[in-house]
Residue frames as a rotation matrix with the C-alpha (Angstrom) as fourth column:
UNK 1
-0.198 0.177 -0.964 -4.76
-0.931 0.273 0.241 30.28
0.306 0.946 0.111 15.19
UNK 2
0.284 0.400 0.871 -6.58
-0.618 0.771 -0.153 26.94
-0.733 -0.495 0.466 15.56
UNK 3
-0.540 -0.590 -0.601 -4.81
-0.841 0.347 0.415 24.08
-0.037 0.730 -0.683 13.78
UNK 4
-0.855 0.179 0.486 -6.84
0.029 0.954 -0.300 21.09
-0.517 -0.242 -0.821 14.93
UNK 5
-0.545 0.711 -0.444 -9.60
-0.805 -0.295 0.515 20.13
0.235 0.638 0.733 12.51
UNK 6
-0.763 0.215 0.610 -10.48
-0.228 0.793 -0.565 16.62
-0.605 -0.571 -0.556 13.71
UNK 7
-0.089 0.696 -0.712 -12.33
-0.984 -0.171 -0.044 15.72
-0.152 0.697 0.701 10.51
UNK 8
-0.441 0.046 0.896 -13.95
-0.052 0.996 -0.077 12.37
-0.896 -0.081 -0.437 9.60
UNK 9
0.114 0.518 -0.848 -14.92
-0.960 -0.162 -0.228 11.04
-0.255 0.840 0.479 6.18
UNK 10
0.598 0.171 0.783 -15.47
-0.048 0.983 -0.178 7.76
-0.800 0.069 0.596 4.32
UNK 11
0.103 -0.616 -0.781 -12.86
-0.989 -0.146 -0.015 6.39
-0.105 0.774 -0.625 1.92
UNK 12
-0.318 -0.204 -0.926 -13.04
-0.550 0.835 0.005 2.89
0.772 0.511 -0.378 0.36
UNK 13
0.485 0.680 -0.549 -15.34
0.083 0.590 0.803 1.57
0.871 -0.435 0.229 3.12
UNK 14
-0.246 -0.591 -0.768 -13.08
0.908 0.136 -0.395 2.95
0.338 -0.795 0.503 5.84
UNK 15
0.914 0.406 -0.030 -13.75
0.381 -0.826 0.415 5.76
0.144 -0.391 -0.909 8.27
UNK 16
-0.120 -0.970 0.213 -10.82
0.785 -0.223 -0.578 8.18
0.608 0.098 0.788 8.07
UNK 17
0.889 0.254 -0.381 -10.14
0.443 -0.684 0.579 10.58
-0.114 -0.684 -0.721 10.93
UNK 18
0.013 -0.901 0.434 -7.57
0.738 -0.284 -0.612 13.30
0.675 0.328 0.661 10.45
UNK 19
0.125 -0.031 -0.992 -6.26
0.941 -0.315 0.128 15.67
-0.316 -0.949 -0.010 13.10
UNK 20
-0.039 -0.264 -0.964 -4.95
0.063 -0.963 0.261 18.64
-0.997 -0.050 0.054 11.12
UNK 21
0.971 0.220 0.093 -5.12
0.127 -0.147 -0.981 20.18
-0.202 0.964 -0.171 7.68
UNK 22
0.134 -0.962 0.239 -1.80
0.887 0.224 0.404 19.90
-0.442 0.158 0.883 5.85
UNK 23
0.957 0.214 0.197 -1.49
0.276 -0.885 -0.376 23.65
0.094 0.414 -0.906 5.44
UNK 24
0.467 -0.818 0.337 1.59
-0.183 -0.462 -0.868 25.85
0.865 0.343 -0.365 5.37
UNK 25
0.153 -0.394 0.906 2.24
-0.967 -0.249 0.055 25.63
0.204 -0.885 -0.419 9.13
UNK 26
0.662 0.153 0.734 1.58
-0.426 0.882 0.201 21.91
-0.617 -0.445 0.649 9.57
UNK 27
0.934 -0.356 0.016 3.54
0.188 0.456 -0.870 21.12
0.302 0.816 0.493 6.40
UNK 28
0.241 -0.879 0.411 6.55
-0.528 -0.474 -0.705 22.99
0.815 -0.047 -0.578 7.80
UNK 29
0.213 -0.101 0.972 6.20
-0.955 0.189 0.229 21.24
-0.207 -0.977 -0.056 11.17
UNK 30
0.887 0.163 0.432 6.00
-0.108 0.983 -0.148 17.77
-0.448 0.085 0.890 9.60
UNK 31
0.741 -0.671 0.002 9.02
0.086 0.092 -0.992 18.44
0.666 0.735 0.126 7.40
UNK 32
0.080 -0.709 0.701 11.01
-0.848 -0.418 -0.326 19.63
0.525 -0.568 -0.634 10.42
UNK 33
0.416 0.162 0.895 10.01
-0.748 0.620 0.236 16.48
-0.516 -0.768 0.380 12.26
UNK 34
0.944 0.061 0.324 10.64
0.096 0.889 -0.448 13.98
-0.315 0.454 0.834 9.45
UNK 35
0.702 -0.658 0.272 13.77
0.423 0.079 -0.903 15.46
0.573 0.749 0.334 7.93
UNK 36
-0.020 -0.734 0.679 15.41
-0.410 -0.614 -0.675 17.39
0.912 -0.292 -0.288 10.77
UNK 37
-0.337 -0.101 -0.936 14.37
0.564 0.774 -0.287 15.16
0.754 -0.625 -0.204 13.66
UNK 38
-0.777 0.138 0.614 12.57
-0.458 -0.793 -0.401 17.98
0.432 -0.593 0.680 15.52
UNK 39
-0.749 0.420 -0.512 10.56
0.513 0.857 -0.046 15.96
0.419 -0.297 -0.858 18.05
UNK 40
-0.885 0.456 -0.100 8.31
-0.267 -0.670 -0.693 18.83
-0.382 -0.586 0.714 19.20
UNK 41
-0.316 0.794 -0.519 5.67
-0.885 -0.050 0.462 17.75
0.341 0.606 0.719 16.68
UNK 42
-0.601 0.025 -0.799 5.80
0.120 0.991 -0.059 14.25
0.790 -0.131 -0.599 18.11
UNK 43
-0.908 0.228 -0.352 4.41
0.346 -0.068 -0.936 15.66
-0.237 -0.971 -0.017 21.37
UNK 44
-0.623 0.698 -0.352 1.67
-0.718 -0.690 -0.097 17.63
-0.311 0.192 0.931 19.59
UNK 45
-0.215 0.547 -0.809 0.35
-0.699 0.493 0.518 14.61
0.682 0.677 0.276 17.69
UNK 46
-0.705 -0.116 -0.700 0.75
0.234 0.893 -0.384 12.12
0.670 -0.435 -0.602 20.52
UNK 47
-0.906 0.412 0.097 -1.58
-0.285 -0.424 -0.860 14.18
-0.313 -0.807 0.501 22.72
UNK 48
-0.122 0.932 -0.340 -4.50
-0.956 -0.203 -0.213 13.43
-0.267 0.299 0.916 20.37
UNK 49
-0.467 -0.157 -0.870 -3.65
-0.641 0.738 0.211 9.90
0.609 0.656 -0.446 19.26
UNK 50
-0.998 -0.032 0.060 -4.56
-0.065 0.704 -0.708 7.95
-0.020 -0.710 -0.704 22.40
UNK 51
-0.402 0.915 0.015 -8.22
-0.345 -0.137 -0.928 8.98
-0.848 -0.379 0.371 22.47
UNK 52
0.061 0.437 -0.897 -8.69
-0.984 -0.126 -0.129 8.23
-0.169 0.891 0.422 18.77
UNK 53
-0.199 -0.241 -0.950 -7.48
-0.651 0.757 -0.055 4.64
0.732 0.608 -0.308 18.79
UNK 54
-0.708 -0.143 0.691 -8.59
-0.686 0.373 -0.625 3.17
-0.168 -0.917 -0.362 22.09
UNK 55
0.231 0.920 0.316 -11.59
-0.720 0.380 -0.581 1.35
-0.655 -0.094 0.750 20.56
UNK 56
0.520 -0.103 -0.848 -9.55
-0.758 0.402 -0.514 -0.90
0.394 0.910 0.131 18.25
UNK 57
0.958 -0.180 0.225 -8.15
0.059 0.888 0.457 -4.41
-0.282 -0.424 0.861 18.65
UNK 58
0.179 -0.920 0.350 -5.12
0.912 0.288 0.292 -3.72
-0.370 0.267 0.890 16.47
UNK 59
0.753 -0.134 -0.645 -3.20
-0.242 -0.967 -0.083 -0.55
-0.612 0.218 -0.760 15.68
UNK 60
0.389 -0.579 0.716 -1.20
0.838 0.546 -0.013 -0.90
-0.383 0.605 0.698 12.45
UNK 61
0.263 -0.362 -0.894 1.30
-0.185 -0.929 0.321 1.86
-0.947 0.081 -0.311 11.58
UNK 62
0.999 -0.047 -0.020 2.10
-0.016 0.087 -0.996 2.47
0.048 0.995 0.086 7.93
UNK 63
0.434 -0.901 0.009 5.70
0.611 0.302 0.732 1.34
-0.663 -0.312 0.681 7.47
UNK 64
0.661 -0.372 -0.652 8.42
-0.660 -0.701 -0.269 3.26
-0.357 0.608 -0.709 5.71
UNK 65
0.857 -0.373 -0.356 10.91
-0.018 0.668 -0.744 1.60
0.515 0.644 0.566 3.37
UNK 66
0.583 -0.733 -0.349 14.31
0.775 0.374 0.508 0.42
-0.242 -0.567 0.787 4.59
UNK 67
-0.236 -0.666 0.708 15.87
0.824 -0.523 -0.217 3.20
0.515 0.532 0.672 2.52
UNK 68
0.269 0.414 0.870 13.76
-0.082 -0.890 0.449 5.93
0.960 -0.192 -0.206 4.23
UNK 69
0.976 0.082 -0.199 14.44
0.177 0.224 0.958 4.37
0.123 -0.971 0.204 7.63
UNK 70
0.198 -0.978 -0.063 18.18
0.978 0.193 0.082 4.45
-0.068 -0.078 0.995 6.94
UNK 71
-0.280 -0.268 0.922 18.02
0.522 -0.849 -0.088 8.09
0.806 0.456 0.377 5.72
UNK 72
0.270 0.574 0.773 15.78
-0.305 -0.711 0.634 9.37
0.913 -0.407 -0.017 8.50
UNK 73
-0.780 -0.626 0.014 16.73
-0.256 0.297 -0.920 7.05
0.572 -0.721 -0.392 11.33
UNK 74
-0.805 0.574 0.148 13.13
0.003 0.253 -0.968 6.60
-0.593 -0.779 -0.205 12.52
UNK 75
-0.539 0.776 0.329 9.56
0.664 0.151 0.732 5.94
0.518 0.613 -0.597 11.42
UNK 76
-0.849 0.173 0.499 7.62
-0.307 -0.931 -0.200 9.10
0.430 -0.323 0.843 12.24
UNK 77
0.147 0.986 -0.078 4.36
-0.535 0.145 0.833 7.22
0.832 -0.081 0.548 12.85
UNK 78
0.386 -0.007 -0.922 5.74
0.537 0.815 0.219 4.64
0.750 -0.579 0.318 15.28
UNK 79
-0.738 -0.669 -0.088 7.65
0.485 -0.435 -0.759 7.32
0.469 -0.603 0.645 17.19
UNK 80
-0.544 0.622 0.563 4.41
-0.642 -0.741 0.199 9.24
0.541 -0.253 0.802 17.77
UNK 81
0.494 0.720 -0.487 2.62
-0.236 0.650 0.722 6.05
0.837 -0.242 0.491 18.83
UNK 82
-0.089 -0.626 -0.774 5.51
0.737 0.482 -0.474 5.27
0.670 -0.613 0.419 21.21
UNK 83
-0.892 -0.276 0.358 5.35
0.035 -0.832 -0.554 8.78
0.451 -0.482 0.752 22.65
UNK 84
-0.156 0.932 0.328 1.60
-0.800 -0.314 0.511 8.38
0.579 -0.182 0.794 23.19
UNK 85
-0.659 -0.163 0.734 2.15
-0.643 0.628 -0.438 5.02
-0.389 -0.761 -0.519 24.91
UNK 86
0.458 0.859 -0.228 0.04
-0.835 0.328 -0.442 3.20
-0.306 0.393 0.867 22.30
UNK 87
-0.301 -0.466 0.832 0.70
-0.129 0.884 0.449 -0.49
-0.945 0.028 -0.327 21.73
UNK 88
0.434 0.397 -0.809 0.82
-0.838 -0.152 -0.525 -1.31
-0.331 0.905 0.266 18.02
UNK 89
0.486 -0.230 0.843 1.54
0.277 0.956 0.101 -4.25
-0.829 0.185 0.528 15.73
UNK 90
0.111 -0.576 -0.810 4.44
-0.791 -0.545 0.279 -3.51
-0.602 0.609 -0.517 13.39
UNK 91
0.118 0.087 0.989 3.51
0.113 0.989 -0.100 -6.30
-0.987 0.124 0.107 10.97
UNK 92
0.919 0.276 0.281 3.91
0.311 -0.072 -0.948 -4.62
-0.241 0.959 -0.152 7.59
UNK 93
-0.185 -0.971 -0.150 6.90
0.459 -0.220 0.861 -3.83
-0.869 0.090 0.486 5.45
UNK 94
0.779 0.384 -0.495 7.30
-0.188 -0.610 -0.770 -1.40
-0.598 0.693 -0.403 2.56
UNK 95
0.066 -0.732 0.678 9.20
0.774 0.466 0.428 -2.17
-0.629 0.497 0.598 -0.61
UNK 96
0.933 0.345 0.104 8.74
0.339 -0.743 -0.577 1.34
-0.122 0.573 -0.810 -2.01
UNK 97
0.020 -0.988 0.152 11.83
0.987 0.043 0.152 2.76
-0.157 0.147 0.977 -3.70
UNK 98
-0.536 -0.158 0.829 10.68
0.440 -0.891 0.115 6.30
0.720 0.427 0.547 -4.56
UNK 99
-0.918 0.255 -0.303 9.40
0.140 -0.508 -0.850 8.98
-0.371 -0.823 0.430 -2.23
UNK 100
-0.060 0.982 0.181 5.62
0.890 0.135 -0.436 9.42
-0.452 0.135 -0.882 -2.35
UNK 101
0.363 0.208 -0.908 6.15
0.061 -0.978 -0.200 13.12
-0.930 0.017 -0.368 -3.03
UNK 102
-0.627 -0.665 -0.406 8.02
-0.404 -0.168 0.899 12.22
-0.666 0.728 -0.163 -6.24
UNK 103
-0.797 0.384 0.465 5.04
0.576 0.714 0.398 10.31
-0.179 0.586 -0.791 -7.67
UNK 104
-0.769 0.636 0.065 2.10
-0.517 -0.678 0.522 11.87
0.376 0.367 0.851 -9.50
UNK 105
-0.138 0.818 0.559 -1.44
-0.828 0.214 -0.518 10.97
-0.543 -0.534 0.648 -8.48
UNK 106
0.660 0.374 -0.651 -1.66
-0.717 0.573 -0.397 8.65
0.225 0.729 0.647 -11.48
UNK 107
-0.196 -0.831 -0.521 1.64
-0.445 0.549 -0.707 6.95
0.874 0.093 -0.477 -10.59
UNK 108
-0.745 -0.019 0.667 0.46
-0.659 0.180 -0.731 6.43
-0.106 -0.984 -0.146 -7.01
UNK 109
0.192 0.955 0.224 -2.82
-0.829 0.281 -0.484 4.93
-0.525 -0.093 0.846 -8.18
UNK 110
0.803 0.150 -0.577 -1.20
-0.530 0.622 -0.576 2.54
0.272 0.769 0.579 -10.67
UNK 111
-0.260 -0.965 0.045 1.91
-0.883 0.219 -0.415 1.38
0.391 -0.148 -0.909 -8.80
UNK 112
0.024 0.155 -0.988 2.17
0.142 0.977 0.156 -2.23
0.990 -0.144 0.001 -7.70
UNK 113
0.893 0.381 0.238 1.23
-0.176 -0.191 0.966 -2.51
0.414 -0.905 -0.103 -4.02
UNK 114
0.014 -0.998 0.056 4.54
-0.391 -0.058 -0.919 -1.91
0.920 -0.009 -0.391 -2.19
UNK 115
-0.137 -0.003 0.991 3.33
-0.990 -0.031 -0.137 -3.36
0.031 -1.000 0.002 1.13
UNK 116
0.020 0.169 -0.985 3.41
-0.151 0.975 0.164 -6.90
0.988 0.146 0.045 2.47
UNK 117
0.909 0.314 0.274 2.95
-0.334 0.156 0.929 -8.68
0.249 -0.936 0.247 5.78
UNK 118
-0.166 -0.980 0.105 6.12
-0.781 0.065 -0.622 -9.15
0.603 -0.185 -0.776 7.78
UNK 119
-0.929 -0.002 0.371 4.35
-0.282 0.654 -0.702 -11.28
-0.241 -0.757 -0.608 10.35
UNK 120
-0.475 0.821 -0.318 1.33
-0.072 0.324 0.943 -13.44
0.877 0.471 -0.094 9.86
UNK 121
-0.977 0.202 0.069 -0.91
-0.069 0.006 -0.998 -12.57
-0.202 -0.979 0.008 12.79
UNK 122
-0.482 0.870 0.108 -4.57
0.876 0.474 0.092 -13.35
0.029 0.139 -0.990 13.28
UNK 123
-0.977 0.187 -0.106 -6.68
-0.187 -0.982 -0.004 -10.40
-0.105 0.016 0.994 12.13
UNK 124
-0.593 0.794 -0.131 -9.92
0.381 0.421 0.823 -12.34
0.709 0.438 -0.552 11.68
UNK 125
0.377 0.914 -0.151 -12.87
0.689 -0.168 0.705 -10.43
0.619 -0.369 -0.693 13.17
UNK 126
-0.245 -0.539 -0.806 -10.52
0.897 -0.442 0.024 -7.79
-0.369 -0.717 0.592 14.60
UNK 127
0.916 0.388 0.103 -11.20
0.400 -0.865 -0.304 -4.06
-0.029 0.319 -0.947 14.46
UNK 128
-0.026 -0.993 0.111 -8.12
0.976 -0.001 0.217 -2.40
-0.216 0.114 0.970 12.99
UNK 129
0.921 0.164 -0.354 -6.96
0.082 -0.969 -0.233 1.17
-0.381 0.186 -0.906 12.71
UNK 130
0.255 -0.823 0.508 -4.24
0.932 0.069 -0.355 2.09
0.257 0.564 0.785 10.23
UNK 131
0.701 -0.092 -0.707 -2.13
0.299 -0.863 0.408 5.06
-0.648 -0.497 -0.577 11.35
UNK 132
0.105 -0.646 0.756 -0.32
0.974 -0.086 -0.208 7.30
0.200 0.759 0.620 8.84
UNK 133
-0.520 -0.395 -0.757 1.09
0.625 -0.780 -0.022 10.79
-0.582 -0.485 0.652 8.89
UNK 134
-0.590 0.267 -0.762 -0.31
-0.491 -0.868 0.076 12.52
-0.641 0.419 0.644 5.78
UNK 135
0.002 0.673 0.740 -3.40
0.633 0.572 -0.522 11.66
-0.774 0.469 -0.425 3.71
UNK 136
-0.661 -0.200 -0.723 -2.91
-0.389 -0.733 0.559 13.00
-0.642 0.650 0.407 0.19
UNK 137
-0.503 0.482 -0.717 -4.44
-0.751 0.167 0.639 10.77
0.428 0.860 0.278 -2.49
UNK 138
0.348 0.617 0.706 -5.34
-0.884 0.466 0.028 7.99
-0.312 -0.634 0.708 -0.03
UNK 139
0.505 -0.163 -0.848 -3.42
-0.542 0.705 -0.458 5.40
0.672 0.690 0.268 -2.05
UNK 140
-0.613 -0.788 0.051 -1.12
-0.521 0.355 -0.776 4.44
0.593 -0.503 -0.629 0.82
UNK 141
-0.560 0.439 0.702 -3.97
-0.662 0.272 -0.698 3.58
-0.498 -0.856 0.138 3.19
UNK 142
0.556 0.745 -0.369 -5.88
-0.817 0.409 -0.405 1.87
-0.151 0.527 0.837 0.38
UNK 143
0.142 -0.602 -0.786 -2.86
-0.532 0.623 -0.573 -0.31
0.835 0.499 -0.232 -0.41
UNK 144
-0.831 -0.422 0.363 -2.27
-0.512 0.323 -0.796 -1.14
0.219 -0.847 -0.484 3.25
UNK 145
-0.139 0.865 0.482 -5.95
-0.801 0.189 -0.569 -1.98
-0.583 -0.465 0.666 3.73
UNK 146
0.485 0.264 -0.834 -5.83
-0.795 0.530 -0.295 -4.26
0.364 0.806 0.467 0.68
UNK 147
-0.470 -0.740 -0.480 -3.12
-0.351 0.656 -0.668 -6.35
0.810 -0.145 -0.569 2.39
UNK 148
-0.875 0.119 0.469 -4.99
-0.457 0.115 -0.882 -6.40
-0.159 -0.986 -0.046 5.72
UNK 149
0.065 0.994 -0.092 -8.40
-0.967 0.040 -0.253 -7.23
-0.248 0.105 0.963 4.19
UNK 150
-0.011 -0.150 -0.989 -6.97
-0.588 0.801 -0.114 -10.52
0.809 0.580 -0.097 2.93
UNK 151
-0.862 -0.367 -0.351 -6.88
0.075 0.591 -0.803 -11.58
0.502 -0.718 -0.482 6.62
UNK 152
-0.163 0.970 -0.180 -10.63
0.490 0.237 0.839 -11.02
0.856 0.048 -0.514 7.21
UNK 153
-0.968 -0.122 -0.220 -10.77
0.252 -0.459 -0.852 -8.28
0.003 -0.880 0.475 9.82
UNK 154
-0.113 0.969 -0.220 -14.14
0.893 0.002 -0.449 -7.11
-0.435 -0.247 -0.866 11.11
UNK 155
0.915 0.360 0.180 -13.43
0.403 -0.821 -0.404 -3.51
0.002 0.443 -0.897 10.11
UNK 156
-0.224 -0.974 0.032 -10.59
0.973 -0.222 0.067 -1.22
-0.059 0.046 0.997 9.10
UNK 157
0.918 0.393 -0.052 -10.45
0.392 -0.919 -0.030 2.49
-0.059 0.008 -0.998 9.84
UNK 158
0.049 -0.910 0.411 -7.72
0.809 -0.205 -0.550 5.10
0.585 0.360 0.726 9.44
UNK 159
0.799 0.025 -0.601 -6.16
0.398 -0.771 0.498 7.81
-0.451 -0.637 -0.626 11.59
UNK 160
0.135 -0.784 0.606 -3.92
0.839 -0.234 -0.491 10.35
0.527 0.575 0.626 9.85
UNK 161
-0.241 -0.336 -0.910 -2.15
0.831 -0.556 -0.015 13.24
-0.501 -0.760 0.414 11.49
UNK 162
-0.372 0.127 -0.920 -2.90
-0.289 -0.957 -0.015 15.58
-0.882 0.260 0.392 8.59
UNK 163
0.206 0.497 0.843 -4.77
0.758 0.464 -0.459 15.81
-0.619 0.734 -0.281 5.29
UNK 164
-0.849 -0.474 -0.232 -3.80
0.171 -0.662 0.729 17.57
-0.499 0.580 0.644 2.11
UNK 165
0.133 0.951 -0.279 -6.62
-0.048 -0.275 -0.960 19.40
-0.990 0.141 0.009 0.34
UNK 166
-0.240 -0.290 -0.926 -4.96
-0.911 -0.263 0.318 18.83
-0.336 0.920 -0.201 -3.04
UNK 167
-0.320 0.174 0.931 -6.95
-0.018 0.982 -0.190 15.62
-0.947 -0.078 -0.311 -3.65
């Protein structure tokens, strides 16, 4: 069975590249990784990450809230970037209080942007890639890009490890 899909598409003026479809197998693997700490998936994703982000000035991981970090003990995105040996700028913070999976599409689209800059770094004329684990409605990357666009980057693209077809 071939899991890798390596798909690209446009979303809110950003090129989005996704590695896998969020199907039954990948969904189970991601849940094992995020909630049981099974690091095998970390190795799978990190193999593909390096080649996808080498052309960018800044790599910006999507942050998780302090509550999720306390529950889980790690940010799944930064752990994969660390495993791949990718340098990133952890400049954002999340103030989200509910799990994404608990919100409807409408609630995701209408919530107040839960992200803010932790550090004020120069993004002017920089090419940026946002890295996230799962692309469902796209609201997370849209909200993150909204914060980053205020700092005048040259371009913003997205890399996600998986995409849900329930858009």
